[in-house]
C-alpha positions in Angstrom: 110.0 131.2 99.1 110.9 128.3 101.4 108.6 125.6 102.6 108.4 127.1 106.1 107.2 130.4 104.6 104.4 128.6 102.8 103.6 126.7 106.0 103.6 129.9 108.0 101.2 131.6 105.4 98.9 128.6 105.7 99.0 128.9 109.5 98.1 132.6 109.3 95.1 131.7 107.0 94.0 129.1 109.6 94.3 131.7 112.4 92.3 134.3 110.5 89.6 131.7 109.7 89.5 130.8 113.4 89.1 134.5 114.4 86.3 134.8 111.9 84.5 131.8 113.3 85.0 133.0 116.9 83.7 136.5 116.2 80.9 135.6 113.8 79.9 132.3 115.3 76.2 132.6 114.4 77.2 133.0 110.7 79.6 130.1 111.0 77.0 127.9 112.6 74.5 128.8 109.9 76.8 127.6 107.1 77.9 124.5 108.9 74.5 123.1 109.9 72.8 122.9 113.2 73.8 119.4 114.3 76.7 117.0 114.5 76.8 113.6 112.7 75.4 111.9 115.8 72.4 114.2 115.9 73.5 116.3 118.8 72.9 120.1 118.4 75.8 122.4 117.8 75.8 125.2 120.4 77.2 128.7 119.8 79.7 128.1 122.6 81.0 125.0 120.8 81.4 126.9 117.5 83.2 129.7 119.4 85.5 127.1 121.0 86.4 125.7 117.6 87.2 129.2 116.3 89.4 130.0 119.3 91.2 126.7 119.0 91.9 127.3 115.3 93.1 130.9 116.0 95.5 129.8 118.8 96.9 126.8 117.0 97.3 128.7 113.7 99.0 131.6 115.5 101.4 129.3 117.3 102.4 127.4 114.2 102.8 130.7 112.3 105.1 132.0 115.0 107.1 128.8 115.0 107.4 128.7 111.2 108.4 132.4 110.8 110.8 132.4 113.7 112.8 129.4 112.3 112.1 127.0 115.1 110.5 124.4 112.8 113.1 122.6 110.7 113.5 123.2 107.0 113.1 119.6 106.2 
């Protein structure tokens, strides 16, 4: 297996985790705490945004890795 295959598999895992966070945002918020480091509360919309961001970026990187657009080295 090439490096890009492993990179693509990692990106798929990130995308699946992002989908899980976006769909089950109450659960994700419960395991991550209810406030940021500066004391501001974490809203469900913010948690959903993080999940959607991870899903989109993970999917894009997986597509680039598996299609051969990213260089081998």
